[in-house]
C-alpha positions as CSV (number, residue, x, y, z in Angstrom):
1,M,-37.1,14.0,-14.1
2,S,-38.7,14.9,-10.8
3,D,-37.6,13.5,-7.4
4,T,-40.9,11.6,-7.2
5,N,-40.4,9.9,-10.5
6,E,-36.8,9.0,-9.5
7,K,-37.9,7.3,-6.3
8,E,-40.6,5.3,-8.1
9,S,-38.2,4.2,-10.9
10,G,-35.8,2.6,-8.4
11,R,-32.9,4.6,-9.8
12,A,-32.5,7.3,-7.1
13,G,-33.9,8.5,-3.8
14,D,-34.8,5.8,-1.3
15,R,-33.9,2.9,-3.6
16,G,-30.2,2.0,-3.9
17,V,-30.7,-1.0,-6.2
18,C,-33.6,-2.6,-8.0
19,R,-34.8,-6.1,-8.8
20,G,-32.8,-7.7,-11.6
21,Q,-29.8,-5.5,-11.2
22,V,-26.3,-7.0,-11.0
23,V,-24.5,-5.9,-7.8
24,V,-21.2,-6.6,-6.1
25,W,-21.2,-7.9,-2.5
26,E,-17.9,-8.9,-0.8
27,G,-16.1,-8.7,-4.2
28,V,-18.5,-11.2,-6.0
29,K,-21.2,-10.3,-8.5
30,Y,-24.8,-11.3,-7.8
31,R,-28.2,-10.6,-9.3
32,V,-30.9,-9.0,-7.0
33,L,-34.0,-11.2,-7.0
34,R,-36.1,-9.4,-4.4
35,R,-36.1,-6.4,-2.1
36,R,-37.9,-6.0,1.2
37,P,-38.1,-3.7,4.2
38,V,-36.2,-4.7,7.3
39,D,-38.5,-5.6,10.2
40,G,-38.4,-2.8,12.8
41,L,-37.9,-5.4,15.5
42,A,-34.7,-6.8,13.9
43,M,-32.0,-7.1,16.5
44,F,-29.1,-5.8,14.3
45,Q,-30.8,-3.4,12.0
46,T,-28.1,-1.8,9.8
47,S,-30.3,-0.8,6.8
48,T,-33.9,-0.1,6.1
49,Q,-34.0,-2.5,3.2
50,E,-32.6,-6.0,2.4
51,V,-32.0,-7.6,-0.9
52,F,-32.2,-11.3,-1.9
53,L,-29.1,-12.2,-4.0
54,A,-28.5,-15.0,-6.3
55,S,-25.0,-16.0,-7.5
56,L,-24.2,-15.5,-11.2
57,D,-21.5,-18.2,-11.3
58,G,-23.5,-21.0,-9.7
59,G,-21.8,-20.6,-6.3
60,T,-23.4,-20.3,-2.9
61,D,-26.2,-17.7,-2.6
62,P,-25.9,-15.4,0.4
63,E,-29.7,-14.9,0.3
64,W,-30.8,-11.8,2.3
65,V,-28.2,-9.0,2.9
66,P,-28.5,-5.4,3.9
67,E,-29.0,-3.2,0.8
68,N,-26.3,-0.7,1.9
69,D,-23.7,-3.6,1.8
70,V,-24.0,-4.0,-2.0
71,Q,-22.8,-1.8,-4.8
72,P,-24.1,-1.6,-8.4
73,A,-21.7,-3.6,-10.7
74,G,-20.3,-1.6,-13.6
75,E,-21.5,-4.1,-16.2
């Protein structure tokens, strides 16, 4: 698979996680609902992308978090 295809697939390159994927953030599993670029004017920009998370266990949703703060869950 070429680098271009990998980037478009959401599996490698500039995309760490993709929509629908289960990830771990602060030790808890969440599902990624959306992904968006971080506004260039954001005061505390730590990542170029943010992901919108939803709790899998019905707990509190953290909503938007930096993409580099989540890790893919080993389902």
